[in-house]
Backbone bond lengths (Angstrom), bond angles and torsions (degrees), N, CA, C in turn:
res aa  C-N    CA-C-N  psi(-1)  N-CA   C-N-CA  omega(-1)  CA-C   N-CA-C  phi
1 M - - - 1.468 - - 1.523 112.30 -
2 K 1.362 118.26 6.74 1.462 119.27 -179.52 1.517 112.07 -63.98
3 F 1.336 115.32 -22.59 1.467 119.17 -179.97 1.516 111.50 -59.74
4 F 1.341 117.31 -30.11 1.455 121.48 -175.11 1.531 112.30 -96.97
5 E 1.341 117.69 5.58 1.454 119.54 -176.04 1.526 110.51 -96.34
6 G 1.323 116.12 131.64 1.453 122.32 170.91 1.510 115.76 77.82
7 R 1.307 118.72 5.66 1.457 121.16 -179.98 1.515 108.49 -122.77
8 P 1.327 118.01 115.28 1.468 120.58 -178.06 1.525 112.29 -57.38
9 Q 1.346 117.41 -41.50 1.467 119.45 -179.57 1.523 110.96 -64.23
10 S 1.334 116.03 -40.18 1.465 119.08 -179.62 1.514 111.32 -67.17
11 R 1.337 116.17 -39.50 1.467 118.99 178.10 1.524 110.57 -64.98
12 A 1.330 116.23 -38.71 1.462 119.75 178.18 1.523 110.71 -64.11
13 L 1.339 116.20 -41.21 1.454 119.22 178.93 1.526 110.94 -66.72
14 A 1.333 116.47 -38.37 1.463 119.48 177.46 1.522 110.65 -60.01
15 S 1.342 115.46 -40.73 1.467 119.44 177.51 1.521 111.07 -64.38
16 L 1.346 115.88 -39.30 1.467 120.45 179.97 1.523 110.68 -64.97
17 I 1.346 116.87 -43.29 1.457 120.71 178.98 1.525 110.36 -62.40
18 F 1.335 116.05 -42.01 1.461 119.89 178.30 1.518 110.56 -61.35
19 L 1.345 116.47 -41.61 1.461 120.74 179.04 1.518 110.84 -62.94
20 I 1.330 116.76 -40.31 1.459 120.46 179.46 1.523 111.42 -64.92
21 L 1.357 116.74 -40.36 1.457 120.05 176.86 1.524 111.17 -62.35
22 V 1.330 115.92 -39.78 1.462 119.81 176.09 1.518 110.26 -63.05
23 C 1.343 115.85 -38.24 1.465 120.35 -179.83 1.521 111.68 -62.50
24 F 1.349 116.29 -40.04 1.455 119.09 177.60 1.520 110.98 -62.85
25 A 1.327 116.39 -39.04 1.465 119.75 177.75 1.520 110.63 -65.36
26 V 1.341 115.85 -41.66 1.464 120.54 178.71 1.518 110.77 -65.20
27 A 1.342 115.85 -36.28 1.466 120.02 -178.69 1.516 111.34 -60.88
28 G 1.337 115.55 -38.84 1.449 118.87 -179.78 1.506 113.08 -63.22
29 T 1.345 116.43 -41.55 1.457 119.75 179.13 1.517 111.80 -80.77
30 G 1.347 116.10 -36.83 1.462 119.59 -178.12 1.507 112.55 -65.81
31 A 1.337 116.78 -40.05 1.465 119.68 179.85 1.518 111.23 -65.75
32 A 1.333 115.68 -34.77 1.468 119.08 179.50 1.511 111.94 -71.74
33 Q 1.340 115.20 -34.02 1.459 118.97 -177.23 1.517 112.82 -82.52
34 D 1.337 116.75 -22.74 1.459 121.01 -174.39 1.521 110.65 -85.47
35 Q 1.319 116.43 58.31 1.448 121.88 179.28 1.520 110.06 -88.61
36 P 1.315 117.61 153.39 1.454 119.92 -179.02 1.517 111.95 -59.86
37 T 1.309 116.33 133.15 1.448 122.81 174.32 1.514 108.37 -124.31
38 H 1.317 115.37 173.52 1.460 118.84 -176.84 1.526 110.52 -121.79
39 H 1.343 113.47 50.36 1.456 118.43 175.03 1.510 108.83 -147.64
40 D 1.354 117.17 174.88 1.461 122.64 179.47 1.512 112.04 62.27
41 H 1.322 117.98 40.96 1.445 121.30 -179.77 1.522 109.67 -116.85
42 A 1.319 114.62 72.46 1.458 118.03 -177.06 1.523 111.47 -66.44
43 G 1.339 116.69 -28.70 1.450 119.22 -179.10 1.513 112.95 -75.50
44 H 1.355 116.79 -14.85 1.460 120.00 -179.18 1.524 109.86 -129.00
45 E 1.293 116.73 44.38 1.454 120.80 -176.47 1.520 110.20 -58.59
46 G 1.323 113.59 127.28 1.447 118.84 176.73 1.508 114.59 79.31
47 M 1.356 116.98 -1.76 1.447 118.82 -174.16 1.521 111.66 -71.94
48 N 1.343 116.48 -45.34 1.451 119.20 179.59 1.525 111.20 -63.43
49 M 1.322 115.24 -40.09 1.455 119.61 178.10 1.523 110.23 -62.14
50 S 1.335 114.12 -39.19 1.452 117.54 -179.02 1.514 111.59 -66.44
51 M 1.354 115.69 -31.11 1.449 118.90 -179.86 1.522 111.38 -66.62
52 D 1.338 117.28 -25.43 1.452 121.09 -178.51 1.517 112.65 -90.67
53 E 1.322 117.97 -11.34 1.442 121.58 -177.26 1.527 109.81 -106.37
54 P 1.311 117.48 148.93 1.464 119.65 178.01 1.523 110.75 -60.69
55 M 1.328 116.48 137.32 1.455 121.37 179.16 1.520 108.83 -131.43
56 D 1.320 114.74 147.67 1.449 117.69 175.49 1.530 109.03 -76.77
57 A 1.313 115.97 172.55 1.463 121.29 -174.45 1.528 111.78 -61.11
58 A 1.332 117.20 -38.18 1.459 120.80 -178.31 1.528 111.28 -66.27
59 A 1.348 115.17 -43.59 1.467 119.00 179.89 1.523 110.90 -66.86
60 Q 1.331 116.35 -39.58 1.461 120.29 178.08 1.526 110.94 -63.29
61 A 1.319 117.13 -42.39 1.459 121.25 179.12 1.527 111.12 -64.06
62 K 1.350 116.39 -39.63 1.457 120.62 178.92 1.524 111.19 -65.01
63 L 1.331 115.64 -41.16 1.460 120.47 179.21 1.523 111.09 -63.94
64 Q 1.323 116.95 -45.46 1.458 120.75 -179.97 1.525 111.32 -64.33
65 A 1.325 116.49 -36.43 1.463 120.24 178.00 1.526 110.78 -65.03
66 K 1.341 116.56 -38.70 1.455 121.27 177.98 1.530 110.74 -64.97
67 I 1.326 116.77 -44.74 1.466 121.16 179.57 1.530 109.93 -61.19
68 L 1.331 116.66 -44.89 1.457 121.07 -178.64 1.528 111.07 -65.41
69 A 1.324 117.12 -40.31 1.467 120.59 179.32 1.529 111.22 -64.12
70 D 1.344 116.47 -42.55 1.469 120.31 178.39 1.525 110.70 -64.21
71 K 1.318 116.72 -39.58 1.464 121.72 179.34 1.524 110.55 -62.96
72 R 1.314 116.47 -46.55 1.467 120.10 -179.38 1.524 111.52 -64.76
73 E 1.329 116.39 -39.67 1.460 119.82 179.19 1.521 111.25 -64.15
74 S 1.341 117.02 -45.30 1.456 121.05 -179.93 1.521 111.23 -62.94
75 E 1.324 117.32 -44.36 1.462 120.77 179.99 1.522 110.68 -64.54
76 F 1.317 117.68 -41.45 1.461 120.48 178.90 1.531 110.78 -62.18
77 N 1.326 117.11 -42.39 1.469 120.32 179.12 1.525 111.13 -60.07
78 H 1.338 117.00 -44.52 1.468 120.37 178.41 1.525 110.87 -65.43
79 H 1.315 117.66 -41.44 1.459 121.10 -177.63 1.524 111.36 -65.60
80 L 1.327 117.16 -42.25 1.463 119.71 -179.86 1.523 111.09 -68.50
81 A 1.339 116.64 -42.13 1.463 119.70 176.25 1.527 110.42 -60.48
82 G 1.338 116.76 -40.88 1.459 120.40 177.73 1.515 112.28 -62.83
83 F 1.335 117.12 -37.99 1.464 120.89 177.27 1.524 110.56 -60.33
84 F 1.328 117.33 -47.01 1.467 120.83 179.40 1.521 111.14 -61.93
85 V 1.333 117.10 -42.07 1.470 120.94 -179.12 1.528 110.06 -65.31
86 A 1.329 117.76 -43.54 1.460 120.97 -179.91 1.528 111.54 -64.94
87 V 1.325 117.47 -43.19 1.469 120.86 178.05 1.523 110.61 -62.41
88 A 1.344 116.36 -43.09 1.460 119.99 177.64 1.529 110.64 -59.34
89 G 1.338 116.64 -45.24 1.456 120.20 179.20 1.513 112.82 -61.06
90 L 1.322 117.20 -40.42 1.465 121.14 178.76 1.523 111.77 -62.66
91 F 1.323 116.67 -44.78 1.465 119.53 -178.27 1.521 111.88 -71.98
92 I 1.340 117.81 -30.59 1.461 119.99 174.49 1.526 109.87 -66.90
93 L 1.321 116.02 -43.39 1.457 121.31 -176.45 1.522 112.21 -62.47
94 F 1.329 117.13 -38.53 1.468 121.10 -176.25 1.528 113.01 -109.26
95 Q 1.329 117.56 13.03 1.456 120.51 -175.34 1.525 112.58 -61.64
96 S 1.322 117.90 -41.87 1.463 120.66 -176.87 1.521 111.80 -59.74
97 K 1.342 117.45 -30.91 1.462 120.94 179.00 1.522 112.08 -83.37
98 L 1.323 116.06 -35.22 1.462 120.48 -175.36 1.521 113.46 -82.28
99 V 1.338 116.67 -33.04 1.449 119.85 -171.35 1.527 112.57 -67.92
100 T 1.327 118.07 -26.26 1.468 119.96 178.55 1.528 111.19 -66.29
101 R 1.326 116.74 -29.33 1.468 120.85 179.75 1.520 111.89 -95.57
102 W 1.330 115.98 -38.33 1.470 120.85 179.51 1.530 108.65 -127.25
103 P 1.314 118.78 90.69 1.474 121.70 -175.66 1.531 113.47 -57.00
104 A 1.325 117.26 -28.54 1.467 120.36 -177.49 1.519 112.37 -69.59
105 V 1.329 117.61 -11.32 1.465 120.90 -179.43 1.526 111.26 -59.27
106 K 1.322 116.84 -30.69 1.468 120.44 -177.08 1.524 112.76 -63.78
107 Y 1.336 117.02 -15.89 1.467 120.33 179.43 1.532 112.98 -91.41
108 I 1.326 116.97 -10.11 1.460 119.15 -172.08 1.514 111.52 -67.84
109 W 1.344 117.69 -47.08 1.467 116.73 -175.29 1.518 112.71 -71.86
110 P 1.359 121.36 -35.25 1.471 117.22 171.16 1.532 112.11 -62.31
111 A 1.344 115.98 -35.33 1.464 119.26 178.26 1.523 111.30 -64.27
112 C 1.337 116.69 -33.99 1.471 120.18 178.07 1.525 110.67 -61.89
113 F 1.338 116.76 -41.90 1.462 120.00 178.41 1.521 111.06 -67.61
114 L 1.336 116.65 -39.94 1.466 119.65 178.63 1.524 110.78 -63.27
115 L 1.325 117.26 -45.68 1.462 120.71 -179.38 1.525 111.22 -64.90
116 A 1.340 116.27 -42.19 1.463 119.28 178.54 1.523 110.54 -62.88
117 G 1.338 117.18 -42.38 1.462 120.87 179.80 1.517 112.30 -64.22
118 I 1.333 116.39 -43.04 1.471 120.34 179.23 1.523 110.44 -64.53
119 F 1.332 116.30 -42.27 1.464 119.54 179.33 1.524 110.99 -61.60
120 V 1.338 116.75 -49.23 1.462 119.94 -179.32 1.522 110.79 -61.93
121 F 1.323 116.99 -39.61 1.463 120.58 -178.45 1.523 111.81 -63.85
122 V 1.330 116.99 -40.61 1.466 120.61 -173.22 1.526 112.13 -91.32
123 W 1.342 116.99 -43.46 1.462 119.97 -167.72 1.531 114.93 -108.70
124 S 1.315 119.33 -0.97 1.461 119.28 -174.70 1.528 113.10 -69.01
125 D 1.327 117.98 -23.47 1.468 121.31 -178.27 1.529 108.07 -134.41
126 T 1.323 116.20 89.86 1.463 119.90 -172.67 1.523 113.10 -77.11
127 E 1.351 117.10 -1.81 1.464 117.64 172.21 1.521 111.85 -76.59
128 L 1.355 116.61 -9.13 1.459 121.51 178.58 1.521 110.97 -86.11
129 W 1.323 115.30 155.75 1.472 121.09 173.18 1.526 109.27 -60.17
130 P 1.341 122.10 139.18 1.469 126.06 11.68 1.521 114.21 -94.40
131 F 1.357 117.61 2.20 1.461 119.73 -177.98 1.525 111.58 -84.22
132 G 1.333 116.85 -34.18 1.455 121.15 -178.53 1.509 111.85 -124.56
133 H 1.340 115.38 -169.49 1.460 121.14 -173.10 1.524 112.59 -92.31
134 R 1.341 119.18 -14.76 1.470 120.82 -174.97 1.526 111.32 -78.90
135 Q 1.327 114.75 144.60 1.459 121.33 176.84 1.527 109.82 -88.20
136 W 1.329 116.04 148.31 1.463 121.33 -174.24 1.531 112.34 -61.60
137 L 1.321 116.52 -49.65 1.467 119.41 -175.82 1.524 111.31 -62.71
138 E 1.323 116.31 -40.22 1.463 119.81 179.10 1.519 110.58 -63.86
139 A 1.346 117.14 -43.22 1.464 120.74 -178.55 1.531 111.16 -68.95
140 L 1.327 117.40 -39.40 1.464 120.57 179.31 1.522 111.78 -64.22
141 R 1.331 116.19 -32.65 1.469 119.90 -179.75 1.533 111.63 -77.96
142 N 1.325 117.30 -33.67 1.460 120.46 -168.29 1.528 115.29 -111.60
143 N 1.317 118.17 -5.50 1.451 120.34 -176.68 1.523 109.54 -131.23
144 R 1.336 116.64 109.92 1.465 120.99 -177.41 1.523 112.08 -64.31
145 E 1.321 117.04 -34.68 1.459 119.68 -178.74 1.526 110.76 -63.69
146 V 1.320 117.02 -43.46 1.462 120.81 177.49 1.525 110.30 -61.69
147 L 1.335 117.03 -46.48 1.466 121.15 179.81 1.522 111.22 -59.34
148 Q 1.323 116.91 -41.99 1.461 120.38 -179.49 1.524 111.18 -67.79
149 H 1.335 117.70 -41.04 1.459 120.24 177.55 1.524 110.93 -58.54
150 K 1.324 116.92 -45.22 1.462 119.90 -178.34 1.531 111.32 -69.42
151 T 1.346 116.69 -31.55 1.464 119.87 176.33 1.524 110.16 -65.70
152 F 1.339 116.87 -44.80 1.467 120.30 175.55 1.528 110.43 -58.01
153 A 1.319 116.29 -42.03 1.465 120.60 -178.84 1.524 111.26 -62.33
154 V 1.331 116.86 -44.48 1.466 120.52 179.77 1.522 110.78 -62.93
155 L 1.340 117.04 -41.10 1.464 120.52 178.05 1.529 110.82 -61.51
156 L 1.328 117.08 -43.56 1.460 120.79 179.88 1.526 111.67 -64.51
157 I 1.330 116.84 -42.95 1.464 120.91 -179.52 1.522 110.49 -66.39
158 A 1.334 117.09 -42.77 1.463 120.50 178.70 1.524 110.61 -62.99
159 L 1.336 116.62 -44.24 1.460 120.36 179.56 1.522 111.16 -63.86
160 G 1.328 116.84 -45.55 1.457 120.05 179.10 1.513 112.36 -61.43
161 T 1.338 116.93 -39.23 1.466 120.80 179.59 1.528 111.25 -64.86
162 I 1.329 116.98 -45.59 1.464 121.08 -179.37 1.522 110.79 -65.02
163 E 1.334 117.57 -43.83 1.457 120.23 -179.78 1.532 111.10 -67.61
164 W 1.318 117.65 -31.87 1.471 121.40 176.02 1.523 109.54 -65.03
165 Q 1.325 117.05 -44.38 1.458 121.12 178.58 1.527 111.23 -64.63
166 K 1.327 117.43 -36.82 1.462 120.79 176.08 1.529 110.46 -65.42
167 A 1.336 117.09 -40.04 1.462 120.58 179.18 1.524 111.16 -64.70
168 R 1.324 116.66 -33.94 1.470 121.41 177.55 1.522 112.57 -73.07
169 G 1.324 115.90 -17.36 1.460 119.66 -174.86 1.507 112.55 84.61
170 A 1.342 117.19 8.51 1.464 121.06 -178.10 1.522 112.12 -86.36
171 L 1.329 117.27 -12.96 1.462 121.02 -179.12 1.525 108.31 -128.80
172 R 1.334 114.94 111.56 1.462 120.47 -176.62 1.528 112.22 -123.57
173 A 1.332 117.61 5.93 1.458 120.55 -177.20 1.526 110.30 -62.81
174 A 1.325 116.03 146.89 1.463 121.34 -177.08 1.527 111.57 -61.32
175 W 1.352 116.58 -36.02 1.460 119.52 -177.52 1.523 112.45 -63.47
176 S 1.347 116.96 -26.84 1.465 120.47 -175.89 1.526 112.02 -64.94
177 H 1.337 117.09 -24.14 1.460 120.15 179.97 1.526 112.11 -74.33
178 W 1.339 116.29 -15.14 1.459 120.00 -177.82 1.523 112.22 -105.45
179 V 1.332 116.43 4.90 1.467 120.10 177.27 1.522 109.96 -69.60
180 F 1.332 117.08 -46.72 1.466 119.81 -176.47 1.527 112.00 -59.76
181 P 1.360 119.29 -53.94 1.475 117.13 -179.80 1.520 113.16 -62.12
182 S 1.332 117.53 -33.51 1.461 120.54 179.23 1.524 111.19 -66.73
183 V 1.338 116.56 -44.63 1.467 120.47 179.16 1.528 110.22 -65.81
184 A 1.339 117.22 -37.67 1.463 120.50 178.47 1.526 110.62 -60.84
185 V 1.333 116.76 -42.21 1.461 120.48 179.89 1.527 110.56 -69.18
186 I 1.337 116.73 -46.65 1.467 120.44 -179.12 1.528 110.93 -60.94
187 G 1.338 116.57 -45.93 1.458 119.91 179.12 1.514 112.38 -62.05
188 S 1.343 116.53 -37.25 1.457 120.52 178.67 1.523 111.00 -65.11
189 V 1.336 116.49 -41.99 1.463 120.48 179.43 1.527 110.41 -62.66
190 L 1.326 116.96 -40.63 1.462 120.09 -179.89 1.526 111.45 -60.87
191 L 1.334 116.54 -30.37 1.463 119.52 -179.69 1.524 112.47 -64.13
192 I 1.344 116.35 -27.57 1.463 119.39 179.88 1.523 110.47 -62.57
193 F 1.327 115.67 -35.97 1.463 120.91 -174.23 1.532 111.54 -104.43
194 H 1.344 116.31 17.40 1.453 119.11 -176.71 1.519 110.80 -66.44
195 Q 1.323 115.80 121.16 1.471 122.43 177.11 1.513 108.29 -83.09
196 H 1.317 117.59 123.58 1.459 121.15 -177.60 1.512 109.63 -126.59
197 E 1.337 115.72 116.86 1.458 120.43 -175.27 1.519 113.28 -86.42
198 G 1.347 116.26 -21.83 1.456 119.14 -172.09 1.510 114.04 -58.64
199 G 1.346 117.24 -34.32 1.452 119.80 -177.50 1.507 114.30 -90.76
200 M 1.331 117.80 5.93 1.461 120.70 -175.60 1.519 113.27 -85.77
201 V 1.310 117.42 -5.24 1.450 120.77 -178.08 1.514 109.09 -128.54
202 G 1.305 115.89 164.58 1.445 119.95 178.58 1.517 111.59 103.74
203 E 1.318 114.78 166.72 1.458 121.09 -174.29 1.525 112.16 -65.68
204 H 1.342 117.41 -36.28 1.462 121.77 -175.67 1.527 110.49 -113.54
205 H 1.336 116.55 44.37 1.458 119.21 -172.63 1.522 112.53 -66.92
206 M 1.327 118.82 -31.22 1.466 119.91 -179.98 1.531 110.78 -67.01
207 E 1.331 116.99 -45.00 1.464 120.03 177.42 1.524 111.31 -62.59
208 T 1.332 115.97 -39.79 1.458 120.44 179.06 1.519 110.98 -62.73
209 M 1.325 116.89 -44.87 1.454 120.38 -179.24 1.523 111.59 -65.09
210 Q 1.311 117.98 -38.18 1.461 120.66 177.53 1.524 110.92 -63.18
211 R 1.332 116.79 -40.75 1.460 120.38 178.00 1.524 110.92 -66.06
212 I 1.333 116.89 -42.87 1.459 120.70 179.31 1.522 110.91 -62.41
213 Q 1.324 117.01 -42.84 1.466 120.82 179.13 1.521 111.09 -63.94
214 A 1.346 117.50 -39.80 1.465 120.62 178.21 1.528 110.71 -64.89
215 E 1.327 116.52 -40.67 1.467 120.15 179.14 1.526 110.77 -64.20
216 H 1.326 116.72 -44.73 1.462 119.56 -179.62 1.531 111.84 -68.53
217 M 1.327 117.44 -29.97 1.463 119.31 175.22 1.522 110.56 -66.49
218 S 1.335 117.99 -36.49 1.464 120.26 176.51 1.524 110.70 -65.91
219 Y 1.346 117.40 -36.69 1.460 120.17 176.32 1.533 110.28 -65.69
220 F 1.337 115.53 -39.60 1.463 121.22 178.68 1.523 111.11 -59.51
221 M 1.327 117.39 -49.37 1.453 121.86 -178.97 1.529 110.98 -63.45
222 C 1.318 116.41 -42.89 1.465 120.75 -179.35 1.528 110.59 -66.28
223 G 1.324 117.33 -40.81 1.458 121.14 179.10 1.516 112.46 -63.73
224 L 1.336 117.01 -41.24 1.456 120.44 176.99 1.526 111.12 -62.58
225 A 1.332 116.25 -42.20 1.464 120.35 179.07 1.527 110.65 -63.98
226 I 1.329 116.90 -37.77 1.464 120.62 177.16 1.529 110.50 -63.21
227 G 1.332 116.44 -45.88 1.459 120.23 179.74 1.512 112.45 -61.38
228 L 1.342 117.34 -43.38 1.460 121.38 -177.85 1.527 111.29 -67.51
229 T 1.333 117.42 -48.69 1.462 120.03 -177.61 1.527 111.72 -68.87
230 N 1.342 116.93 -32.51 1.463 118.84 174.81 1.524 110.21 -64.33
231 G 1.340 117.03 -43.09 1.456 120.28 177.58 1.516 112.16 -62.64
232 L 1.332 117.38 -41.94 1.457 120.92 177.87 1.525 111.43 -64.35
233 G 1.330 115.78 -32.40 1.455 119.82 178.26 1.517 113.76 -68.32
234 E 1.333 117.31 -19.44 1.464 121.52 179.18 1.528 112.21 -80.19
235 L 1.316 117.30 -11.75 1.457 120.56 179.60 1.529 110.48 -81.78
236 G 1.299 115.10 155.56 1.459 119.70 -178.32 1.513 113.32 -88.60
237 S 1.316 118.48 27.01 1.458 121.55 -178.82 1.527 110.40 -80.79
238 R 1.325 114.95 169.11 1.462 120.09 179.87 1.526 111.46 -65.21
239 A 1.323 116.16 -30.92 1.466 120.11 -177.83 1.526 112.77 -83.02
240 A 1.344 117.70 -3.25 1.462 120.11 -176.76 1.525 111.76 -58.45
241 G 1.325 116.56 -37.74 1.459 120.02 -179.98 1.515 112.59 -62.60
242 I 1.332 115.88 -35.54 1.470 119.87 178.76 1.519 110.09 -67.22
243 F 1.338 115.81 -44.36 1.466 119.07 -179.62 1.525 111.33 -65.07
244 R 1.329 117.25 -29.88 1.468 120.34 178.14 1.511 112.21 -70.01
245 K 1.324 117.26 -15.36 1.456 121.63 173.05 1.533 111.24 -93.66
246 I 1.332 115.71 -31.12 1.462 119.72 -175.90 1.518 111.77 -70.22
247 W 1.372 117.21 -46.39 1.462 117.62 -171.77 1.528 113.23 -68.15
248 P 1.350 121.14 -37.32 1.467 117.20 174.35 1.530 112.55 -68.79
249 T 1.346 116.95 -29.55 1.461 119.75 175.29 1.529 110.27 -64.06
250 L 1.339 115.67 -40.70 1.469 120.02 176.63 1.529 111.00 -66.07
251 M 1.335 116.79 -32.60 1.465 119.30 176.07 1.525 111.08 -64.12
252 I 1.330 115.81 -40.68 1.466 119.55 176.98 1.526 109.69 -61.81
253 L 1.346 116.05 -43.13 1.464 120.46 178.00 1.523 111.04 -60.32
254 L 1.338 117.02 -45.28 1.464 120.81 178.72 1.527 110.67 -60.58
255 G 1.334 116.46 -42.37 1.457 119.74 178.48 1.517 112.47 -61.03
256 V 1.341 116.04 -41.37 1.472 120.37 179.23 1.527 110.18 -65.67
257 L 1.331 116.85 -42.43 1.469 120.46 177.85 1.526 110.59 -58.91
258 L 1.324 116.83 -42.49 1.455 120.88 179.18 1.532 111.63 -66.00
259 M 1.326 116.30 -36.76 1.458 119.50 -179.21 1.525 112.81 -70.32
260 F 1.358 116.60 -17.41 1.458 120.28 177.95 1.537 111.31 -103.84
261 Y 1.323 116.33 13.78 1.464 120.35 178.63 1.526 110.17 -64.18
262 R 1.328 114.71 138.92 1.471 119.12 174.40 1.536 108.83 -148.35
263 E 1.301 114.93 154.92 1.463 121.16 179.97 1.519 109.92 -111.28
């Protein structure tokens, strides 16, 4: 354990590794507990009840149209977020080669996080004002999915802002180098408990929910790997250069996985 003694970066990485191990333990219990339930669905109020009651053709068509619209919106949100993540990973991976010719390239990947965060914050739940009739405070209090979406958005915006300041050279504090791996781990943990309403309705809702849970578990594993390898890349070891190539490659993989998300 001498490797972790007397070096602030090493102690920080040791803490990060410990947190990741705890996350794996939480994942085992969280995945088991996060089984589909039939409550807390403010976005589909009365929908499950309607599925059990006789409906005329017009009402059935309206219900199916609503389910399809929600499905398309959710898939589009994941696909666009995945595009931003993949682009960010590409520019991180090749930044050292590109920045000598185009210095502004160093701002592209922080901008990707900022744009993704702003998009998720504003457009992830179109039932909210100004697109829909629901008020923000009411939805944040009563709908876990909305709260989680906005939490992801805040994390992305905070990360993008800090990385932008680092790219400008305005932020050089040692703690700033550990923001990215910490946010990657925290965001991954949140995915374990992500409440998803889209798969709770429809004829094959159980199969849909199982697929959604499997997809989010893959995002969880990839996010943890990104956080760990990014943290290892911050160390001054001989292998640090390798880890600095691995974590943006994993970001590209995560982006591709998100772009192929389906419900």
